[in-house]
N, C-alpha and C positions, 0 to 999 in steps of 0.2 A: 079254462077251469081255475088255474092258479090266480087269475086276475081277482077273484073273489077275496083272496087273502090280502091283497093290496088295499082294498077299499072297505072291507067290512071288519067288524069286531072279530077278534081271533085269539086263540091261544097258540103259543109256540113252545115246543119242547114236550118231552114225555110226561113229566109230572103234571104240568098245567093242563095238558090235553086229557090225561086220564081223569083228573078232577072234573073237568067239564063233561066228559062222557058219563061218569058216574052220577053227576048231578042233573043229567038230562038237559044240558045246556048246549051240547054240540049238535050242529045241523049236519055237517059233513066233515069227515076226517081225511087228511092227506098223509100218506106214508111214502117216504123216499124209497125207491127201489133198491138203493145200495145201503140201506140201513141194516144193522145187525138184527136178524130175524128174532133172536132171543129177546132183544130189547122191546121190540114192537109187538110181540105175540100177545101180551096181556091186553094192549089197547085194541088190537084186532079182534080178540075174543069178546071183549066188552062191547065193541061196536056191533058185532054179529048178534050178541044177546039182546041188544037194545034197538036193533034194526036201524042203525045209523049208517048211511052210505059211506063207503071208503073208496077214495080215488088214489091212484099212485102218481107220484112225481118222479121224474127221470132220475134225479139225484138229490142228495142232501144239500148240496151247494145251491141248486136251483130252487129248492123249497125254501131255504133260508133267505135267498134273494127275494123271492115272491113275498115273504113275510116282512121284508124291509130290514133284515139284519145282515151283518157282514160275515156271519159264520153259517155253516150248514146246520140243518136240524133234521132229525129223523121223522118227526111227527109235528103236525099242526092241525088246527081245526077252525072252521068258521063257527062262531057261536051265535046263539039267539040274542038278538038285540032286545034289551029291556029298558 
């Protein structure tokens, strides 16, 4: 699943992913299991309201690595190619 983040257009981080979800640009959202629940609750709720699938990643470190960055991230999304 995380392979999509390596090869496709994506957002990384809470603010950018939330913008993509609100703009109906997110196809699927990934949440790190070890992320602070208070931080990701708004993204999770927005995805639920817009029927965007949410998948979990084992850790913030693995999610960041899948996105091609050297730091962990709590949230990332594969976005619609335009």
